[in-house]
N, C-alpha and C positions, 0 to 999 in steps of 0.2 A: 500445584509444585510453583514454588518461585522461580522467577527467570533468574536470577543469580544462580541456585540450586542447580538449574538448568546446565546453565552455561559452565559451571564449576565442573558437573558430572561431564560436559560436553568437552572441552576442556581436558578431562582426565583419561575418557577416554580417547581422544585421540591419540594423547603422547602417552599413553599407555599400547597403544597401537604401533605406533609408531618404532619404541623402547625395545618390543617386543619382536617386530620385525628385523631391525637392528642386531639387537642380542642371537636371533635364529643363524641372519645372516654373519654375524662373524663367530658366531661356533662352527656351521658348515664350513666357512672358509676355512679354520682354522686346522680342523678336522680331516678339511680337502690336502691342506698343506702338508701335516701330519705323515700321513697316509704315501702322498710324495717323496717327501722325504725319506721316512723307512724303506719306502720300496728301491729310493736310489742308493742305501743305502747295501740291502738286500743286492741288488747284481753288483755293485762294490766286491760287496762278499763272495758272491760267485764268481766274480771276475779273478777275485786274489785267489780263490781256489784252484783254479786251472794248474796251478803252479803244481798241485798234487799229483797232475796227471803228466804235465809236461818236465817235472824231476821230481821224481819219487823219493829220490832220495831227503829231498828238505820236509817230507812230510813230518818227522818226528820233531822240526824244528819249528814248524808253523805252529801244528797240534799244540805244543809247552808252551808258546811264547808267542801270543798273537795280540796284541794292546788292543785291534779293533774289534776286538770278539765280542759279541753281541750277548743280550742276556736270553739265557735259556735256548743260545744258540746251538742247531743242530744239521750237520751238513751230511748228505747222502751221494755217495757215484755210483749210477748204472752204468753199465760196454752196453754193447751194440744188442747184447744176448739178452738184456733186462736184468742181469746178475747184479747184483751190489759188489761192489771192489772196493769202497772205504765208507764208512758209516760214525759218526760220533753218537747216532740214536741208538744209544745201549739198551732203551726201554722200550724201543721199536714202537715211539709214539707216533711217527710221521708217516702217513699213505703211501705208500709207491705203486699204486695195484698199476694194473696192465691200460686202462683208460687214462690215467691221468700220464702215463709216459708218452700214450702214443698223442694225447693231443702236444704233448712238448716236443716230440720229432715230427710234429707238422707246422708247428707256429715256432719252434725255435726257442720261443720265451713266453713264460705262464707263470700268471700271479692270481695265487687264489687263499683259503683260511680254512684253517682246519681248527677248531674249536680256539685255543686263546691262541695260537700261531698264526704267524703271516711268511707266506710260504714263495718261493720264489722257483721255477725249473727251466731251466735252460739247456740247451745243446751245445755242445763243444764236437768240433772236429778235429784231431790228433792223427797223422800221419795214416789217414784213408780209412780211422774208426772213429767211430760217434759214440762219444760219451754223453751221458744226463746228468747235471749237476741238481743236486734240489737243496738250497739254503730254507732252513725255518727259525724264526726267534719270534721272541714278543717283545713290541715295544711297550714296556712298562712306564720308560720316562714320559713318551708319550701320549698314553694313555690316562698316567697320573695328571700330567699340564693338561689335560681337554677335564678332566673331573674336577680341577682346580678350577680351570674358567667356567665352565659349569654352574658352579658355586658362587662365583664373582660375579657375575650375569645375571642372576637370580636376585642377588643382593642387590646390585646395581638398579633391574630394572622393580624392585619394591622399594628402594629406596628411593625412584626419581617418580616414581606414581605417587607416595606421600607429596614430593615437593612439587608435582603437578598439581595434586589438589591443592594445597595452600597456597602457588600462584595463582592458580586458576581461581579461586575463592578471591584473594585480593586483587586480582584483575579484572572481575566482573563484578565488584564492591564498586571500583574505582570507575569503569564503563556505565555504573547503573546510576550512580551517585547523581548526575542532574535529572535524571528522572525520578529520583527519592525527592531532590529537592523539590521539582513541580508538583510531585503528590503531595508532600506536606502544603505547598503554595496554595493549591488548589482545596485541600481540604479546609481553607481558611476562609476560601470564596463561599459566600452565601448569596440568596436573593439581597439583602439590604446589603453587599460588599461588593456588588458585580463590577466596581472602579477599578478591584484590584487587578493586578498582572502577575504574571510569571515569570520571573526570570530567564529571556531569550541566550544567554549566551553572547558566543559570536555571532547565531544567526544562520549559521552557513554548514552547521553538521546535522546528522539528521536529528539530534537532540533539541537543537537550537530551529530548526525548521517546525518540529514538532513546537513547541513552546508560541514559535511565531504565529502558527494555524489556532494552536487553541485560544490564543491572544486575541485573534481578528472574531473567534466563533462568542467570545466575551466583549466584545464590542459590539457585534451586531446582537446576540440578549440584552445587553444592555441600553441600546438603544429600542430595543421590541421592549422590554419592558416599560422603560420611559413613555414611549409611544401607547403600549396597553393604559398605564396609569394615566394619562391627557384623557386616552380614548374613552374608558370610562368616567373620569369625572365630568368628562364633557358630554356624555349621552347620558348620563345619568340627570346633569343641567339640562338638557335640551328635551327629557323626558318629563321632566318635573313641571317643567313651565307649562305646557300644554293641558298635567294633569293638574296642576294649582290653579291654572283660570278654570277650566270644565266644573271643579269643588266650587270655585267662586260665585260661575253661575246658575249651579244648582242651589247655593245656599241661599243666595237671593231669591231666586224663584220661591222657595219652602219658607222664606219668611211672611208671605203674605199672599192673598189671594192678588191675582193682576188680570189686567186685560188679556182679551186671547192675540192682540198686538205683540204686546210686552212678552208672552211666552213665547209666540213666535221670531221675535227679536233674538230673545235670550235662548232658545235651541238652536238659531240661527249659529251664533256666536260660539254655540258647544258646538254643533256640527263643524265650523269651519276647525276648530282647534280638534278635533275626534280626525279630521283630513289629515290635517299636518302630521299627528302624531303615525296615523297609517303612511304616510309617507316618509315620515323617518324612520320608524320601523322596517320600511320595504329597499331603503338605501341601507341602511346597517344589515340586513338581511343578504343582499345584495355585496355586499362590503365584505364581508364573512364568507359568501359561498365562493366571489374571484380569488380569496387567498385560500381557500381548503383546496380548491381542485386543480389551479396552477395550470400552466399550458399543457400539460398530458391531454388533456380532458376536450381541447379544441379541434379537432380533427375534420369536421364537416368543412363543404367548399361551398362560400357563397360570394355573391357580388355586391361588392363594399358600394355604387351607385344606386344599386336596390334598394341596398339598406341606406343609405342618405334621402333616397325619394320618399322611402316609407314614414321613414323619422320626421320628415318633415310635414307629410301630410296629417299623422296623427297629431305633430305640434300646432300647425294651426288651425287644427278642428277645435282647440280649447282653447288658443290666445288667437282669436281675431284678429287682434290688431299686431301681429308680427309680421315682418316682409323677409324672406328667408329666400334667397336668389345662388342659384346653382351653374356651375360652368363648367367643363371641360374644355382643358388643355390640348392644343395640338400635338403634345406627345404622346394623346394616348388613341393609340390608333386600332386597336383590337382590343376585344371586349374580354378576351384573356388577361391580358394585362389588369382589370381590375377585379380579378378573383383571388381571396384572401380565403386561408383555412383557420375557420374557429364558429363560435356558436354565436348563431342571429340574434337572440334576444340582448344577450350582455351588447354586442358593438351597436344593434340601435340605443340599447341606452348610453352608449357611453359618446355616439353622434347627440341624439335629443338633449342630452346635460348640455354638452357644448353648444348648441342653437338657442338651447335655450338663456343658458348665461349669457351670450354675446347680444340676444336681441330684450333680455331682461335689462344690461345696461346701459345700455345704448338710448341715446337722446330720442331716436326715429325708429326703435327696437325694430332693427334691422339688419342681418346679419349676409353677408356674402362667402360662398363655399367653392372652392376652387381645386380642382381632382388636379394633378399632375403626378406622370411615369416616370422615373430615373433609376436604373443601376436594376432591376428587379426588386423595385419598390414602389409604392402608392403614396403619394403625398398630397393631405384632406389639407388644404389652408381655410379656417375661420376669421374672418376678418370684421369689425366691425368698430364704429365710431363712436362708441363709450366712454366712458371714466377713466379708465385706465387704472392700470395697478403699480402702484410704487417699487421702487428696489428693493426697497426694506421687506415688503408684501410680497415680493417673486420668490423669497428664498421660501415660504412655509406655504406657497395654495394648496402644496396637495399632502398638509398633516391635515388629518378629519377632526372638523368643528371649525376650524381655523377660517376669518373672514376679514377681509382689506377693513381698513379704517376708514377708505371713505366706502364701503360697501357695507355699510352697516346702517348707515342715513340714507343711502339708496334707496334698495329693496330687501324685503325678507328673503329669508334664506337660512338653510344648515348647516351651510360649510363643509356638506358632503360630495355633494358634487364630482368638484376635481379630483379629489383622492379616490374617491368609487372611477371613474373615468381612466387615473393613472393606473391603478390597477389591474383594469382590462388590458389597458392596450400594454401594459407591460407581460400579461399573461399570450399575449399575441405575438411576443419577442419583439414589440417595435416599440417607440418611443416619443414624448412628446414634448414638444418644444413651446415654449410663450416669451412674445415677443412684446411690449407694451410701455405706452408715452402717456403719462397724467393730461388728462381730458384731451387724450388726441386718438385714443385705441386701442385695442389689442388685436394682436393675434397670434393664433393658436394655431401651430403646427400638427399633424400627426403623421408619422411616419410608418408605413409597415410593412412586413415583405412578402411579394407576393407569391402565388403557386407557381 
């Protein structure tokens, strides 16, 4: 069921309930008022009838000329022996049983109904003698009024329901129009037109906030698709290069017979290209893994200083010319200050990449790693005296396969290291900051929350 239909039916239901409750209240209030008013007329009639007791000579006058006579009026007067001394109920329609007379004598006034008659019984004392006056009548006008009122209220309820339905349909249509506009705009957005945005209106109500949130999602999708497009293009290029080189070396080997040394030289080149492909593939898989897992999977407590020492040892095992210096700041006074929550292998990859980059682009192949502790955070500084990074390149160093203009001619690389490090650190709810001066050096700060 459409939201507009549901809102209309809800509007109709609420309006119908209100109208029915109001109509019932009006009807029963009117019925109560009619009853009280007619009872008062019966009381007045009973009081005026006392003249039949106090002035017997006026009985004929009262009986023949009475402008206040009620419709279908019946009057009965009983003496103290429960004998009828006066009556206009010639057909004996009104019951004057001993039980009723006893109730009247005990309470002095009694209201009750009998068939279509509404009756009052009242006790009077005249000259030490007790009389009971019973006045009965039919409120024809009052019941006719209630019947007409009932018909009017039913018609008003039915007409009101129709008006409520029409008003609800129009109101819900106008209320949902911004959503309909958003839906129409969203239908126009495809993978090739992610640059389109929905109208945010005033941006303050719920619809505006929804549109604003959807636009932010579109911005992230557009950026993600653009990044994915560049990533696929760059990955294809990077993988094609070693494959083309391998194919070229093999073609050369197959052209003619060669000496064992020539075979060894070509196979060594093929081996280096294969190693480069394996390293590139591993880095691509590592990026995919870190993006897929997210921070929820990083829940193991590890010592960051142990990770740094292990990364240093493994890196120096293959890079004998590297110089890696590690120092602890005086702010570190407890081993617990160096405990973080995460994945040991991923963090080791991040630290190794930062150490390798610093040594690779330094003239003396050295890096100084310093650990600081402040405000429940561990800060790891990687400082080198290398070629530096320009301000223009700093804005893009975390994009996959992007390499600085001065790095291309200085050392080989794939441009995946820093994007991989950035993804790992973000999964730790940490952040990475880079400061650099051209031809002076670079400082990379990794900030991680401690346990």
